[in-house]
C-alpha positions, 0 to 999 in steps of 0.5 A, a space after each residue: 448504488 441505488 436500492 433497485 441496483 442492489 436488488 438487481 444483483 441480490 443473488 450475486 450478493 447473497 452468494 458473495 456474502 455466504 462465501 466471504 463470511 463463511 468463517 463467522 460462527 453464527 447466522 445472525 452475524 452473517 446476516 449483519 455482515 450482509 446488512 453492513 455491506 448493503 449500507 456501505 454500497 447504498 448511495 449516501 454522503 455519510 457511511 457511519 452507523 446512524 446514516 446507514 441505519 436510516 437508509 437501511 430502515 434498521 436500528 443502527 445499534 445493530 450495525 454498531 454492535 456487529 462492528 464493535 462488540 460482536 465476537 468474530 475475527 477479521 483474519 479469516 474474512 480477510 484471507 478469503 477476500 485476499 484470495 478472491 481479489 487475487 483470483 478476480 484481478 490477476 494482479 501484475 503487482 502488489 502495491 504498498 501505501 498508506 493513507 491518513 484519516 483526519 480526526 477532530 479529537 484524541 479518542 479514536 485509536 492511534 490518532 495523533 499529530 503526525 504527518 499524513 500524505 493525504 493531508 499534505 502536512 502534520 495533522 491530527 489523524 490516524 494512518 492506515 497501511 494497506 496492501 493492494 493487488 493491482 493491474 491497470 484495469 482493476 485493484 483492491 486492498 488485500 490487507 490493512 494495518 493501523 499504524 501505532 504512533 509512539 504516543 500510543 505505546 507505553 513502552 516508548 514513554 520516557 516516564 512512568 507517569 506518561 506510560 500510565 496515561 498511555 496504558 489507560 488510552 490503550 485500554 479504552 481503545 482495546 488495543 491488544 498488548 501485543 500490538 506496539 509501535 512499528 514502522 510502516 515498512 515493517 507492517 508492510 512486510 508483516 502483511 506480505 508474510 501473512 498473505 504468504 500463510 494464506 497461499 499468496 505471493 506478489 509477482 512484484 512489489 511497488 511502493 513510493 519513496 516512503 518505503 523505497 528509501 528504506 534499505 531494510 525494506 528493500 533487503 526484506 523483500 530480497 530476503 523473501 525473493 520478492 522482486 520490486 520497483 520502488 520509488 526513491 529520492 534523487 539523492 540515493 547513493 549508487 555506483 555505475 554498474 561497471 564500477 568494480 572493487 579493486 585490491 587495497 595496497 598491501 603492506 605485507 603485514 597482517 591479513 590482506 584487506 578486502 577489495 574496495 571501490 576507489 571512487 565515492 558513490 554518486 547520487 542517482 541524479 548525478 548518474 542520470 545527468 552523466 548519462 544525459 538526454 541521449 539515453 532517453 526513450 519515450 514510453 507510454 504506460 497506459 491510456 487515460 480518458 482525456 483525449 485532445 487534439 495532440 493526444 487522440 488516444 489519451 496516451 499517458 507518456 513521458 521520457 525515461 532512462 534506465 541504467 544498470 547501477 549499484 546502490 551503495 548504502 553501507 547496509 547493503 550486503 556485498 557479493 562474495 567477490 566484494 561487489 555491490 549487487 547490480 540493479 536498475 535505476 529508472 528515471 523520468 525526465 520530462 521535456 523542458 526539465 533540467 533533470 529527472 523528476 522521479 526515480 525508482 530502483 528495481 531488482 528485476 532481471 537485467 533483460 527487463 524492458 524499459 516498457 515493463 519497468 515504466 508500467 510497473 513503476 506507474 502502477 501505483 496510480 491505481 491505489 489513489 483510485 482505490 483510496 478515492 472510491 474507498 473513502 468517498 464512495 464506501 465510507 472508509 474514512 467515516 468510521 466513528 468508533 473508538 476501538 482498535 478492533 472496530 477500526 479493523 472490522 470496518 476497513 475489512 467490511 469496506 474492502 469486501 464492499 469494494 471487491 464486490 463492486 470491482 467484480 461487478 465492474 469487471 463483468 460489466 464496465 457500466 455496472 453501478 459503482 460506489 457513491 
């Protein structure tokens, strides 16, 4: 946004800042929060402290002090942002994902050589886990966690010497002692639980196979009565829905054994191939912007099949009758492909339509849009601070800027965005 564009929405921004930063104890802190948001939204290639200060015409050290050493908590700000985001967007789903932040050196908190989907390889980076409210029309982050690799957790060290080095790194980065290495999927559940404390619950959770493949994650959602549509791998094991456990032959000695399935589980790929192309139906999940002679409405469509199946991982609890729970398997099978290319599991009701399953499964595209705007336009990946608290404050402030622009855009689709 240009100076004049921000000036045109000055009153809206002031009201928004007053609401979002109401928990900050001092007036000067709320003023710095407003300044930081304007710095993030103003046009400019870098949104780190010094360039923002130059564009704002202020000493960048006051921005740095606000993020790095001022005494304010992110949780109340995030709570208000999450409630505003849900109110603004009216989400059809909450999407869980993670993104990498490439770093050159070892000093940034929780930076390590680790795989990042953003990089498409192992690289020196931080990983942020995020939770987003989404519809096809709009989306916004609700919460964030910085992933702590084992190399940043002294309780994971194999020697006392290594533990001592890690403790020094943690101390320099001001990582709280309570923050330890945890899986990304457990951090996602933690964010969902925190949102529940804020009075918010997802209508359905969507995530890629990095989360969907984890049985414990799916069970965690089920334990919270949260429905899901989660991407999984073709090799995920399952039985057909019509499979039933049968009595085990009884010898007459000892307790009678529980009923068991006679057949071994198949993979989702094999179940889809067995169903065959005759089960395919074309479905459109949204309309894009690129029209063509053969697609004048820019419909995004493909062929799908939906089957009732029973995921057969050994960790899945059985029903009282000894059967495995029944779910949906959704598979996308584009023309000219010998087999489906993408798979999802969902515990939505048995009468859920194919169109609904497809639309929710494809909702994750919105988060790629979020990450692009957050990183490129609003400086999500430009933070150069070296403290754990500073990182969380920066991503919270970037989220606040993103939600403000989203609200403007929903009122007026031609409103200025981030650049």
